[in-house]
MARMARTI-713968 format. One record per residue: residue in one letter; z negated, x, y negated of N, C-alpha, C in turn. Coordinates in steps of 0.2 Angstrom, whole numbers, plus 5000, padded with zeros to 4 digits. Layout:
N
+------+------+------+------+------+------+------+------+------+------+
| gulo |  n_Z |  n_X |  n_Y | ca_Z | ca_X | ca_Y |  c_Z |  c_X |  c_Y |
+------+------+------+------+------+------+------+------+------+------+
|    A |    Z |    X |    Y |    Z |    X |    Y |    Z |    X |    Y |
...
+------+------+------+------+------+------+------+------+------+------+
//
This chain:
187
+------+------+------+------+------+------+------+------+------+------+
| gulo |  n_Z |  n_X |  n_Y | ca_Z | ca_X | ca_Y |  c_Z |  c_X |  c_Y |
+------+------+------+------+------+------+------+------+------+------+
|    X | 5539 | 5061 | 5110 | 5541 | 5068 | 5111 | 5548 | 5068 | 5115 |
|    X | 5548 | 5063 | 5120 | 5554 | 5063 | 5124 | 5560 | 5061 | 5120 |
|    X | 5559 | 5057 | 5115 | 5565 | 5055 | 5111 | 5568 | 5061 | 5107 |
|    X | 5564 | 5066 | 5106 | 5566 | 5072 | 5103 | 5572 | 5075 | 5107 |
|    X | 5571 | 5075 | 5113 | 5575 | 5079 | 5118 | 5580 | 5074 | 5121 |
|    X | 5580 | 5068 | 5119 | 5585 | 5063 | 5123 | 5592 | 5065 | 5123 |
|    X | 5595 | 5068 | 5118 | 5602 | 5070 | 5118 | 5603 | 5075 | 5123 |
|    X | 5598 | 5080 | 5124 | 5599 | 5085 | 5129 | 5598 | 5083 | 5136 |
|    X | 5593 | 5078 | 5137 | 5591 | 5076 | 5144 | 5597 | 5071 | 5146 |
|    X | 5600 | 5067 | 5141 | 5605 | 5063 | 5143 | 5611 | 5067 | 5146 |
|    X | 5613 | 5072 | 5142 | 5619 | 5076 | 5143 | 5618 | 5080 | 5150 |
|    X | 5612 | 5083 | 5150 | 5610 | 5086 | 5156 | 5610 | 5082 | 5163 |
|    X | 5608 | 5076 | 5162 | 5608 | 5071 | 5168 | 5615 | 5070 | 5170 |
|    X | 5620 | 5069 | 5165 | 5627 | 5067 | 5166 | 5630 | 5073 | 5170 |
|    X | 5629 | 5079 | 5167 | 5632 | 5085 | 5170 | 5629 | 5086 | 5177 |
|    X | 5623 | 5085 | 5179 | 5620 | 5086 | 5185 | 5623 | 5081 | 5190 |
|    X | 5624 | 5075 | 5187 | 5628 | 5069 | 5191 | 5635 | 5071 | 5193 |
|    X | 5638 | 5074 | 5188 | 5645 | 5076 | 5189 | 5645 | 5082 | 5194 |
|    X | 5641 | 5086 | 5194 | 5640 | 5092 | 5198 | 5639 | 5089 | 5206 |
|    X | 5635 | 5084 | 5206 | 5634 | 5081 | 5213 | 5640 | 5078 | 5215 |
|    X | 5644 | 5075 | 5211 | 5651 | 5072 | 5213 | 5656 | 5078 | 5215 |
|    X | 5655 | 5084 | 5212 | 5659 | 5089 | 5214 | 5657 | 5092 | 5221 |
|    X | 5651 | 5091 | 5223 | 5649 | 5093 | 5230 | 5652 | 5088 | 5235 |
|    X | 5655 | 5083 | 5233 | 5659 | 5078 | 5238 | 5665 | 5082 | 5241 |
|    X | 5668 | 5087 | 5237 | 5674 | 5090 | 5240 | 5672 | 5094 | 5246 |
|    X | 5667 | 5099 | 5246 | 5665 | 5103 | 5252 | 5662 | 5098 | 5257 |
|    X | 5659 | 5093 | 5255 | 5656 | 5088 | 5260 | 5662 | 5085 | 5264 |
|    X | 5668 | 5083 | 5261 | 5673 | 5080 | 5264 | 5677 | 5086 | 5269 |
|    X | 5677 | 5092 | 5266 | 5680 | 5097 | 5270 | 5676 | 5098 | 5276 |
|    X | 5669 | 5098 | 5276 | 5665 | 5099 | 5281 | 5666 | 5093 | 5287 |
|    X | 5667 | 5087 | 5284 | 5668 | 5082 | 5289 | 5675 | 5083 | 5292 |
|    X | 5680 | 5085 | 5288 | 5686 | 5085 | 5291 | 5687 | 5091 | 5296 |
|    X | 5684 | 5097 | 5295 | 5684 | 5102 | 5299 | 5679 | 5103 | 5304 |
|    X | 5674 | 5098 | 5304 | 5669 | 5097 | 5309 | 5665 | 5104 | 5310 |
|    X | 5663 | 5107 | 5304 | 5660 | 5114 | 5304 | 5653 | 5114 | 5305 |
|    X | 5650 | 5108 | 5305 | 5643 | 5108 | 5306 | 5638 | 5108 | 5300 |
|    X | 5641 | 5109 | 5294 | 5637 | 5109 | 5288 | 5636 | 5103 | 5284 |
|    X | 5639 | 5097 | 5287 | 5639 | 5091 | 5283 | 5632 | 5088 | 5282 |
|    X | 5627 | 5090 | 5286 | 5620 | 5088 | 5285 | 5617 | 5091 | 5279 |
|    X | 5619 | 5097 | 5278 | 5616 | 5100 | 5272 | 5619 | 5097 | 5266 |
|    X | 5626 | 5096 | 5266 | 5629 | 5093 | 5260 | 5627 | 5086 | 5259 |
|    X | 5625 | 5082 | 5265 | 5623 | 5075 | 5264 | 5616 | 5075 | 5259 |
|    X | 5612 | 5080 | 5261 | 5605 | 5080 | 5258 | 5606 | 5083 | 5251 |
|    X | 5611 | 5088 | 5250 | 5612 | 5091 | 5243 | 5615 | 5086 | 5239 |
|    X | 5620 | 5082 | 5241 | 5623 | 5078 | 5237 | 5619 | 5072 | 5235 |
|    X | 5615 | 5070 | 5239 | 5610 | 5064 | 5238 | 5605 | 5067 | 5233 |
|    X | 5602 | 5073 | 5234 | 5597 | 5075 | 5229 | 5600 | 5076 | 5222 |
|    X | 5606 | 5079 | 5222 | 5609 | 5081 | 5215 | 5611 | 5074 | 5212 |
|    X | 5614 | 5070 | 5215 | 5616 | 5064 | 5212 | 5610 | 5059 | 5210 |
|    X | 5605 | 5059 | 5214 | 5599 | 5055 | 5212 | 5596 | 5058 | 5206 |
|    X | 5595 | 5065 | 5206 | 5592 | 5068 | 5200 | 5596 | 5067 | 5194 |
|    X | 5602 | 5068 | 5194 | 5606 | 5067 | 5188 | 5606 | 5060 | 5186 |
|    X | 5606 | 5055 | 5190 | 5606 | 5048 | 5188 | 5599 | 5046 | 5185 |
|    X | 5594 | 5048 | 5188 | 5587 | 5047 | 5186 | 5586 | 5050 | 5179 |
|    X | 5589 | 5056 | 5178 | 5588 | 5060 | 5172 | 5591 | 5056 | 5166 |
|    X | 5598 | 5055 | 5168 | 5602 | 5051 | 5162 | 5599 | 5044 | 5161 |
|    X | 5597 | 5041 | 5166 | 5595 | 5034 | 5165 | 5588 | 5034 | 5162 |
|    X | 5584 | 5039 | 5163 | 5577 | 5039 | 5160 | 5577 | 5039 | 5153 |
|    X | 5582 | 5041 | 5149 | 5582 | 5041 | 5142 | 5588 | 5037 | 5140 |
|    X | 5587 | 5033 | 5135 | 5592 | 5029 | 5132 | 5598 | 5033 | 5129 |
|    X | 5604 | 5031 | 5129 | 5609 | 5035 | 5126 | 5607 | 5036 | 5119 |
|    X | 5607 | 5043 | 5118 | 5605 | 5045 | 5111 | 5610 | 5042 | 5105 |
|    X | 5606 | 5040 | 5100 | 5610 | 5037 | 5094 | 5612 | 5043 | 5089 |
|    X | 5610 | 5049 | 5090 | 5611 | 5054 | 5085 | 5615 | 5060 | 5089 |
|    X | 5618 | 5064 | 5085 | 5622 | 5070 | 5088 | 5617 | 5075 | 5089 |
|    X | 5619 | 5080 | 5094 | 5615 | 5086 | 5095 | 5615 | 5091 | 5089 |
|    X | 5609 | 5094 | 5088 | 5609 | 5099 | 5083 | 5610 | 5106 | 5087 |
|    X | 5611 | 5111 | 5083 | 5612 | 5118 | 5086 | 5607 | 5120 | 5090 |
|    X | 5600 | 5119 | 5088 | 5595 | 5121 | 5093 | 5595 | 5117 | 5099 |
|    X | 5596 | 5111 | 5099 | 5597 | 5107 | 5105 | 5603 | 5109 | 5109 |
|    X | 5608 | 5111 | 5106 | 5614 | 5113 | 5110 | 5612 | 5119 | 5114 |
|    X | 5609 | 5124 | 5110 | 5607 | 5130 | 5114 | 5602 | 5129 | 5120 |
|    X | 5597 | 5124 | 5119 | 5593 | 5122 | 5124 | 5597 | 5119 | 5130 |
|    X | 5602 | 5115 | 5128 | 5606 | 5112 | 5134 | 5610 | 5117 | 5138 |
|    X | 5612 | 5122 | 5134 | 5616 | 5128 | 5137 | 5611 | 5132 | 5142 |
|    X | 5605 | 5133 | 5140 | 5600 | 5137 | 5144 | 5598 | 5133 | 5150 |
|    X | 5597 | 5126 | 5149 | 5596 | 5122 | 5155 | 5601 | 5121 | 5160 |
|    X | 5607 | 5121 | 5157 | 5613 | 5120 | 5162 | 5614 | 5127 | 5166 |
|    X | 5613 | 5132 | 5163 | 5614 | 5139 | 5166 | 5608 | 5140 | 5171 |
|    X | 5602 | 5137 | 5170 | 5597 | 5138 | 5175 | 5596 | 5133 | 5180 |
|    X | 5598 | 5126 | 5178 | 5596 | 5121 | 5183 | 5602 | 5120 | 5188 |
|    X | 5608 | 5120 | 5185 | 5614 | 5119 | 5189 | 5615 | 5123 | 5195 |
|    X | 5613 | 5130 | 5195 | 5613 | 5134 | 5201 | 5608 | 5132 | 5206 |
|    X | 5602 | 5129 | 5203 | 5597 | 5127 | 5208 | 5600 | 5121 | 5213 |
|    X | 5604 | 5117 | 5210 | 5607 | 5111 | 5214 | 5613 | 5114 | 5218 |
|    X | 5616 | 5119 | 5215 | 5622 | 5122 | 5219 | 5619 | 5126 | 5225 |
|    X | 5613 | 5129 | 5224 | 5610 | 5133 | 5230 | 5608 | 5128 | 5236 |
|    X | 5607 | 5122 | 5235 | 5605 | 5117 | 5240 | 5609 | 5118 | 5246 |
|    X | 5615 | 5117 | 5246 | 5619 | 5117 | 5253 | 5618 | 5124 | 5256 |
|    X | 5618 | 5129 | 5252 | 5617 | 5136 | 5255 | 5610 | 5136 | 5259 |
|    X | 5605 | 5134 | 5255 | 5598 | 5135 | 5257 | 5597 | 5130 | 5263 |
|    X | 5600 | 5124 | 5263 | 5599 | 5119 | 5269 | 5603 | 5121 | 5275 |
|    X | 5608 | 5124 | 5274 | 5612 | 5126 | 5280 | 5611 | 5133 | 5283 |
|    X | 5610 | 5138 | 5279 | 5609 | 5145 | 5282 | 5602 | 5146 | 5282 |
|    X | 5599 | 5145 | 5288 | 5592 | 5145 | 5290 | 5589 | 5152 | 5288 |
|    X | 5592 | 5157 | 5289 | 5589 | 5164 | 5287 | 5589 | 5166 | 5280 |
|    X | 5592 | 5161 | 5276 | 5593 | 5163 | 5268 | 5587 | 5160 | 5265 |
|    X | 5584 | 5164 | 5261 | 5578 | 5162 | 5257 | 5580 | 5158 | 5251 |
|    X | 5576 | 5154 | 5247 | 5578 | 5151 | 5241 | 5580 | 5155 | 5236 |
|    X | 5577 | 5161 | 5235 | 5579 | 5166 | 5230 | 5586 | 5168 | 5231 |
|    X | 5588 | 5170 | 5237 | 5595 | 5172 | 5239 | 5600 | 5167 | 5238 |
|    X | 5598 | 5160 | 5240 | 5603 | 5155 | 5239 | 5604 | 5154 | 5231 |
|    X | 5598 | 5154 | 5227 | 5599 | 5153 | 5220 | 5603 | 5159 | 5217 |
|    X | 5602 | 5165 | 5220 | 5606 | 5171 | 5217 | 5614 | 5169 | 5219 |
|    X | 5615 | 5167 | 5225 | 5622 | 5165 | 5226 | 5625 | 5160 | 5221 |
|    X | 5621 | 5155 | 5220 | 5623 | 5150 | 5215 | 5624 | 5152 | 5208 |
|    X | 5619 | 5157 | 5206 | 5620 | 5160 | 5199 | 5626 | 5164 | 5199 |
|    X | 5627 | 5168 | 5204 | 5633 | 5172 | 5205 | 5639 | 5168 | 5204 |
|    X | 5639 | 5162 | 5207 | 5645 | 5157 | 5206 | 5646 | 5155 | 5199 |
|    X | 5640 | 5152 | 5196 | 5640 | 5149 | 5190 | 5643 | 5155 | 5184 |
|    X | 5641 | 5161 | 5185 | 5643 | 5166 | 5181 | 5649 | 5170 | 5183 |
|    X | 5652 | 5168 | 5188 | 5658 | 5170 | 5191 | 5658 | 5178 | 5191 |
|    X | 5652 | 5181 | 5194 | 5652 | 5188 | 5194 | 5655 | 5190 | 5201 |
|    X | 5654 | 5186 | 5206 | 5657 | 5188 | 5213 | 5652 | 5192 | 5217 |
|    X | 5646 | 5193 | 5214 | 5640 | 5196 | 5218 | 5638 | 5192 | 5224 |
|    X | 5636 | 5195 | 5229 | 5633 | 5191 | 5235 | 5628 | 5195 | 5239 |
|    X | 5623 | 5191 | 5242 | 5618 | 5194 | 5246 | 5620 | 5192 | 5253 |
|    X | 5625 | 5189 | 5254 | 5627 | 5187 | 5261 | 5631 | 5192 | 5265 |
|    X | 5630 | 5192 | 5271 | 5634 | 5197 | 5275 | 5637 | 5192 | 5281 |
|    X | 5643 | 5194 | 5284 | 5646 | 5190 | 5289 | 5649 | 5184 | 5286 |
|    X | 5652 | 5185 | 5280 | 5655 | 5179 | 5277 | 5660 | 5175 | 5282 |
|    X | 5664 | 5179 | 5286 | 5669 | 5176 | 5290 | 5666 | 5172 | 5296 |
|    X | 5659 | 5172 | 5297 | 5656 | 5168 | 5302 | 5653 | 5162 | 5299 |
|    X | 5653 | 5161 | 5292 | 5650 | 5155 | 5289 | 5655 | 5149 | 5290 |
|    X | 5652 | 5143 | 5290 | 5657 | 5138 | 5290 | 5662 | 5137 | 5285 |
|    X | 5668 | 5135 | 5286 | 5673 | 5134 | 5281 | 5671 | 5131 | 5274 |
|    X | 5667 | 5126 | 5275 | 5665 | 5122 | 5269 | 5660 | 5126 | 5265 |
|    X | 5656 | 5130 | 5268 | 5651 | 5134 | 5265 | 5654 | 5139 | 5261 |
|    X | 5659 | 5143 | 5264 | 5663 | 5148 | 5260 | 5667 | 5144 | 5255 |
|    X | 5670 | 5138 | 5256 | 5673 | 5135 | 5251 | 5669 | 5133 | 5245 |
|    X | 5663 | 5131 | 5246 | 5658 | 5129 | 5241 | 5656 | 5136 | 5237 |
|    X | 5655 | 5141 | 5240 | 5654 | 5148 | 5236 | 5660 | 5149 | 5232 |
|    X | 5666 | 5149 | 5234 | 5672 | 5150 | 5230 | 5673 | 5145 | 5224 |
|    X | 5672 | 5139 | 5226 | 5672 | 5133 | 5222 | 5667 | 5134 | 5216 |
|    X | 5661 | 5136 | 5217 | 5656 | 5137 | 5212 | 5659 | 5143 | 5207 |
|    X | 5662 | 5148 | 5210 | 5665 | 5154 | 5206 | 5670 | 5151 | 5201 |
|    X | 5675 | 5147 | 5204 | 5680 | 5144 | 5200 | 5677 | 5139 | 5194 |
|    X | 5672 | 5135 | 5196 | 5669 | 5131 | 5191 | 5665 | 5135 | 5186 |
|    X | 5662 | 5141 | 5188 | 5659 | 5145 | 5184 | 5663 | 5149 | 5179 |
|    X | 5669 | 5151 | 5181 | 5674 | 5154 | 5177 | 5676 | 5150 | 5172 |
|    X | 5678 | 5144 | 5174 | 5680 | 5139 | 5169 | 5675 | 5137 | 5164 |
|    X | 5668 | 5137 | 5166 | 5663 | 5135 | 5162 | 5662 | 5141 | 5157 |
|    X | 5663 | 5147 | 5159 | 5662 | 5152 | 5154 | 5667 | 5152 | 5148 |
|    X | 5673 | 5150 | 5150 | 5678 | 5150 | 5145 | 5677 | 5144 | 5140 |
|    X | 5675 | 5138 | 5143 | 5674 | 5132 | 5139 | 5667 | 5134 | 5134 |
|    X | 5662 | 5137 | 5137 | 5656 | 5138 | 5133 | 5658 | 5143 | 5128 |
|    X | 5662 | 5148 | 5129 | 5664 | 5152 | 5123 | 5668 | 5149 | 5118 |
|    X | 5672 | 5144 | 5120 | 5676 | 5141 | 5115 | 5672 | 5135 | 5111 |
|    X | 5667 | 5132 | 5114 | 5663 | 5127 | 5112 | 5657 | 5129 | 5108 |
|    X | 5654 | 5134 | 5110 | 5647 | 5136 | 5107 | 5647 | 5142 | 5102 |
|    X | 5651 | 5147 | 5104 | 5651 | 5153 | 5099 | 5653 | 5151 | 5092 |
|    X | 5658 | 5147 | 5091 | 5660 | 5145 | 5084 | 5654 | 5142 | 5080 |
|    X | 5649 | 5139 | 5083 | 5644 | 5136 | 5080 | 5639 | 5141 | 5076 |
|    X | 5639 | 5147 | 5079 | 5634 | 5152 | 5076 | 5637 | 5155 | 5069 |
|    X | 5632 | 5156 | 5064 | 5635 | 5158 | 5058 | 5638 | 5165 | 5057 |
|    X | 5637 | 5169 | 5062 | 5640 | 5176 | 5062 | 5648 | 5176 | 5060 |
|    X | 5650 | 5180 | 5056 | 5657 | 5180 | 5054 | 5662 | 5181 | 5059 |
|    X | 5660 | 5186 | 5064 | 5665 | 5187 | 5069 | 5665 | 5182 | 5075 |
|    X | 5660 | 5178 | 5075 | 5660 | 5172 | 5080 | 5664 | 5166 | 5077 |
|    X | 5665 | 5165 | 5071 | 5668 | 5159 | 5068 | 5675 | 5159 | 5070 |
|    X | 5678 | 5154 | 5072 | 5685 | 5154 | 5073 | 5689 | 5152 | 5066 |
|    X | 5685 | 5149 | 5061 | 5688 | 5148 | 5055 | 5684 | 5150 | 5050 |
|    X | 5686 | 5155 | 5046 | 5682 | 5159 | 5041 | 5679 | 5154 | 5036 |
|    X | 5683 | 5149 | 5034 | 5681 | 5145 | 5028 | 5677 | 5139 | 5030 |
|    X | 5675 | 5138 | 5037 | 5671 | 5133 | 5039 | 5663 | 5135 | 5038 |
|    X | 5660 | 5130 | 5035 | 5653 | 5131 | 5034 | 5649 | 5128 | 5039 |
|    X | 5644 | 5132 | 5042 | 5640 | 5129 | 5048 | 5634 | 5125 | 5045 |
|    X | 5633 | 5120 | 5048 | 5627 | 5115 | 5046 | 5622 | 5115 | 5052 |
|    X | 5617 | 5111 | 5051 | 5611 | 5110 | 5056 | 5614 | 5105 | 5061 |
|    X | 5618 | 5101 | 5059 | 5621 | 5096 | 5064 | 5628 | 5099 | 5066 |
|    X | 5629 | 5098 | 5073 | 5635 | 5101 | 5076 | 5639 | 5095 | 5079 |
|    X | 5645 | 5094 | 5078 | 5649 | 5089 | 5082 | 5654 | 5094 | 5086 |
|    X | 5653 | 5094 | 5092 | 5658 | 5098 | 5097 | 5664 | 5094 | 5097 |
|    X | 5670 | 5097 | 5095 | 5676 | 5093 | 5095 | 5679 | 5093 | 5102 |
|    X | 5684 | 5089 | 5103 | 5687 | 5088 | 5109 | 5691 | 5095 | 5112 |
|    X | 5692 | 5100 | 5107 | 5695 | 5106 | 5109 | 5693 | 5109 | 5115 |
|    X | 5687 | 5110 | 5117 | 5685 | 5113 | 5123 | 5687 | 5109 | 5129 |
|    X | 5686 | 5102 | 5128 | 5688 | 5097 | 5133 | 5696 | 5098 | 5135 |
|    X | 5700 | 5099 | 5130 | 5707 | 5100 | 5131 | 5708 | 5107 | 5134 |
|    X | 5704 | 5112 | 5132 | 5705 | 5118 | 5135 | 5703 | 5118 | 5142 |
|    X | 5698 | 5115 | 5144 | 5696 | 5114 | 5151 | 5701 | 5110 | 5155 |
|    X | 5705 | 5105 | 5152 | 5710 | 5102 | 5156 | 5716 | 5107 | 5157 |
|    X | 5718 | 5111 | 5152 | 5723 | 5116 | 5153 | 5721 | 5121 | 5159 |
|    X | 5715 | 5123 | 5159 | 5713 | 5128 | 5164 | 5713 | 5125 | 5171 |
|    X | 5711 | 5118 | 5171 | 5711 | 5115 | 5177 | 5718 | 5114 | 5180 |
|    X | 5723 | 5113 | 5176 | 5730 | 5112 | 5178 | 5733 | 5118 | 5180 |
|    X | 5731 | 5124 | 5178 | 5733 | 5130 | 5180 | 5731 | 5132 | 5187 |
+------+------+------+------+------+------+------+------+------+------+
//
């Protein structure tokens, strides 16, 4: 049964691992500015990197490509699990913040909506505010890459980028979204 979802679990583990490495940026900022949030980042980075590594190492590198159904599952898992890891520094540092509110903040960042349940943002440590805005930047970039990578796979005529391309049950995502992400990162 787990072999059926091996491609999804492997990629999800790699993405969680990468997200954990992105947390090293605000952790470094916290250490440099001595804002007192480094303990929360230490725990969050450890939990995130360990979870990603265990997940990706628990399945062998898949020998087959992802199908459309598996790609949709992967997208759903990314949009629901990455905010849980993104919420960890907020939840661990801001004592009066509930898990639901921390998760809301992280989902707000992943979707780049800008909504917040926090008040007194100017009193938060610099690294926490940086992490919130960094998640919004990552989320905005993710929405663009998702649109370019996933939407052309669906058979609807207005979603296809090339009208003459026939969709199949197996999908190979090209390097085009990766190149687009690189261009957005450089901007």
